[in-house]
N, C-alpha and C positions, 0 to 999 in steps of 0.2 A: 636556555630550559630552564625551569625549576628541578628542583632534585626531583626524581620518582618520575617527573611526567616526560612521556617517551613517544614519540613518532611510529615506534616500530608496532605492527599487526598481530594480534595476539600475545599469546606469552603471558606466564603471570605477573600480574603486578602490572600488565599494559594500561598506559591510562585512557588510550583511544583504541576500542572495542575493530577488530577486524571488518573488512567492509561486509557487507552482507548486501546480499539483491533479494526481492521480493516480486510477486507476479500477484497483482491485486484483480479482484473476478465481483463486480457488480451483477449478482445474483439476479435473475427476472424466470418468468415461466416458461416464455418464450425464447428468451434470448439472454447471454452472459456478457457483460462487456469484461475486454481484459484489459491490463497496464501492467509496465515493469517498471521498476525502479531499482534505488541503492540507497546506500547510507554513504557512499562517496561525495555523488552532488547533490543528494538530497532531492533528488526529483523525479518524478513519475511522469514516463511517456505512455499515452494512449496507445496499444498494440492493436486489437481486434475485439470483433463482436463474436461470439459462436452464436450460429442459428440453430442450432441444433439439437434435440430433446434427446431424455433416455442414455442408452449407454455409449452413446455414438458420442453426445455430451461429455463426458469423462476419457472419452479416448482422445478427444480434440485437446483436452486440458493437459492430458497425460503427451501429445505430443509438445505441446509448448513449454511441458516441464523439461522434456528431454534436450529440448533445443536448447532454453535459457536457464537451465540448472538454478533456481531460485535455495535457497536456505529457508525460507517460510512464507505461508500465503498469506494473504487478506482481502478477508471477505466483508464485505459491507451488510450492514444489516439495519433495515428498515424502524424504523418506530413512529408511533403519532408524533406530532410536534409536542405534545405533554410528555414525552417519555413514556408514554404505554408501549407495552406492545401490542402487535395485533398478527394476522394469520402468517402474512410475507415476513414478520420477525420470524417466526418458528420456523418457514420453512427456508431462511437465507441460514439458521442456525443448523439447522439439518445440514443440510448442502455443505457447511462446515464440516460436521461432523463426518459425513461422506468422505470428504476430500481426504481429512486426514487420514480414514481409515483404507482407503483406496493407496492415499501414497505415501502414508509415514512423515507427511512435513508438520510443522507445528502450522496451527491456524489461528492468525489473529483474525479478532471479530471489531469492526470501526461501526460506530454510529454513522447511518449514511443519510441521514434525514435531509432533505433538499438536496444529494449532490445532482442527481437527473435534472433537478428544475435547475441547479448552476450550470451544469454542463450546458443544456440547450440556451443558456441565455452566452455562456462564452461562445459557441458556436455561433449565436446570432449577430454577436458583434464581430464575428469572423467571416462575413459572407464572403469574402474573396475563395475562401478554401470550402467548395461543393463537398470534394469528400469528408472532409472533417463533417457537416451540417448534416452526414448521415450516420454517423456513429457516435450517437452519443450515448450511448453505452458504454463504450470503449472510453468516453474522454469522461463519464460518471465514475468508471474505475479508475483513471487515473488521480480524479480529484480525490476518491478515498483513499488511494495509495499516498499521494500528496500529504493528504492531513494526517496518516500512521506517522509517515517520516518526519514532518514536523515534530509532532505530538514526541516520538524517541528520540530527536535531536535537542530539544528541549528539556527533556529529561536527564541526557548525559550532561549537558550544559549546567545543570542545577549540581548534577554531583562530581562535576569537575572542582566547583565553585566550592563545594560544600569538603571538598577533599584536599584541595591546595590554597583555599582563600583568595583564589584570583578569580577575573571574571574572562570568560571568551576573548572580551573585544580588546582587553590588555595584555593577554598574552598573544593575540593578532598582530599588536601594536610591536611587538618588543620582536619579533621573529627577523 
């Protein structure tokens, strides 16, 4: 292993950050899709859809936070195709601020344009699983979290390349 490149978690100078887990939420006025994932696997899994509003919605989210104990939350924020914000953009951002205020966790916003459309497309392709077809909101949350994890992974790989002058592929081949 090149000097300074360590596989240990955390600590000063560690090249690989500790494994972090995330809970992603696809906000909607009637439902909130939820997914879970982490940086070790770099993948998200659809978890469930919360179909209650008001304080009961935050109670349900609180239960999931106690169960999964994520280090941060990821909230999908919708925009128009041209990138312009709209009313649901502001609602999702407000939801993220409320989550941070209630639970004290960092909240990362992800542009979620077309996530529900993509989720419905994937679910339609997998017609054998009727349970998944009924849960497009949770599937959309998984797509949002996958996008977030992919971006974080690309940023970390780029950082390794600049710090150590190696590519991740070369590092893996030498293991």
